[in-house]
C-alpha positions, 0 to 999 in steps of 0.5 A: 886188554879187555875182551867181549863179554858176549858175541852178537850176530856179527861176531858169531858170523866172524867166528864161523868165517875163522872156523872155515879158514882154519879147517880149510888150512888144516884140512890135510893135517886132519885128514892125515890123522883119520884112521878111525872108524875108517882110514879114508883120510877125509875127516878134515875135508868133511868138517871143512865142507860142513862148516862152509855149508853152514857159513853159506847159509848164514851168508844168505841172511839180509840186513843185520841179523841177530845172534839167534838168526845167525846161529840158526842159519849156521845150524840149518846149513851144517845139517843140510850140508853135513858130510861124513860122520865128522860133519854130522857131529859138527852139525850137532855142535852148531845146532846146540849153539842155536838151541842155547841162543834163545834170546840175547847174545852168546855169553859164557853161560850160553857156550857152556850150555851149548857144549853140554847140549852138544854132548847129548845130541852127538851121543844120541846121533851116533848109534854106538859112541866110542870113547877116545873120539870126538865125543870124549873131547867134546865131553871134556870141554863141556865139563870144563866149561860148566865149571868155569863160571860165566865170563865168556873168555874164561869159559872158552879158555877152560874148554880149549884147555880141557879139549886139548888135554883130552885130544892128547889122551885119545891114543890111550883110549883107542887101540887103533889110534895108539897103533897108528901113532895119531890122535883122533881126527874128529877131536882135532877138528873140534879143537880147531873150532874152539881155538877159532872161537877163542881167537875171535874173542881175544882178537888174535890169530889161531896158533899152536898153544905156547908155553904161556897158555894156561892148560891143565897139567897132567903127569909127566909123559915121555913123548916120542915121534918121527918128524918130517919138516923144519927141525930147526923151527920145531926145536925152539917151539918144543924147548919151553914145553918140557925137558930132556929134549933130544932130536936125532936127525936122519937128515936136515928135514927128518928125525926122531924127537924125544921129550919129557913133558907135563903138557903132552897135548901141547907137544903133539899139537905143536908138532902136527902144526909144524910138519908130518908126525908118525910113530907117535908114542906116549909113556907115563914116567914114574912119579916122584915118591909121594909123601902124603897119602893120595886123596881118594874120593868114592862116587856113588850113583843113587836116587835123590832123597834119603838114600843119597843122604845116607851115602853122603853121611858115609862119606861118598860123593853122590850122583843122581841117575839120569840122562846126563849121569855120565857127564855128572860123574865126570864133573864130580871126578874133575872137580875132586882133583883126587888122585884115586877114585872109586865108583859104586854104580849100584846097578844104576848104570848100564854097560855102555855108561860104565865103559864111557865113564871108565874111558872118559876119565882118561880125558882128565888124566885121572883113572877110576876103579869100579866096584861091582855093586849091583844094588843100593844095599850092596853099595852100602855094604861096600862103603861100610868097609872102605878104608881110606888109609889102605892102598886103593887096590886093597880097599877096592878088593875089600869093598868088592868082597863085601858087596859080593857077600851080600845077597839081595832082592827087591819087593815090588807091588806084584809081590804083595798078596796081603801086606808089604810086611808079609812080602818082606818077611817072605823075601827075607826068609828066602835069602836067609835060607842060605844063611846070614846074620844081618838084614838091611832094608831100604824101604819107602814104607813104614816097617815094624823092624823089631817085630821082623827081627824077632820073627826072623831071629836076626839083626834087622836094620831099616833105612828110609828110602824114597825115590826107589823104583820098587817098595823095598830093597833087601840085603842079607849078609 
């Protein structure tokens, strides 16, 4: 069966109708998940109301409005009618769709761009974004969509799959969710929106994911929860999603459920769709013994240009700092499919970005080890001692030692009183006063390295470095 390659104004409006219907139908379910940031049980109601306001605004359009008009009306209506934190987030998602629909129809590229823009807008709208919430689910969907190509159905399928996986993993990122045994309410509402979009494209109804639905496969988890509802219907719905299914009935409508599965997100969504879930517990089961060495990737944050080339030659994957640096890192992490990941921030990520990267990697069921490299020269020192054959804990320890043992400084225009070389020599002498045998320079200006080595009586290595925010970066070890 063929599916539309793009959505026109009418189909986008129909998606909004579906989204309103689904959010309204699952209002109570989403409200029950609402424990963060305040357990006021209104996330489902707020998202449904906001989407209703968006649809009402689109309903005021006359004639046969184009997709840009419908998208803009949905955005305006949602912003004006937004309720609560979750409603404001939803309004920014709809605004991103409108801003990405400058002309023509909504295709796969437009959806991918809209999700990426939505991450920026939501991150900007929330004063202190917290990982393990809707921002994590949204970012996972955006990264997957960007990598899925241009076909509308493929892009939305990838976004839905990634969002479901990220939603299932939110309890591992936020203590309050784990303690309550629930997933994030705002994230659940966002998944409903994506599922409604996929249903509109495929011409189906929105249902809980089935065993045949392609989603990302993660590690095998033990999933346990207490369930109130139709156990007779729940058992066959779960049986194809894992193994070791056991239902210990307290009575005919309640009991404790146990199952092992690689698709915990499907288990959780299916259970919440079928009844009331409480005391949800997830535990990673031991992996089967590995025969091959786990694949490892080192990701380094560096400015574009010669320094980036230097890191690439040393075997690192390079990400350029900027407004989208967190999403760019996560994209590289996801595309690598590596079991082991090491990040060299090189002083180019702030505290909040480091937290976002570390926690957001759980959305892809990967983890990352951050080596504390405060400058680019520290990162070079760490990368130079990386042993791909050593266990990751040992490798990261050795790299951290190398980075910590390097004393660093920078030379800026304010430090230059006569010549740049004189300023560099003075800075090197200050560092060498505490000892050292090797000097590494990253410089955007010409330097007489042999002369400097002769004067300092140590080995000096210089690498061209354009794109620095200063003249020279110096490391002594």
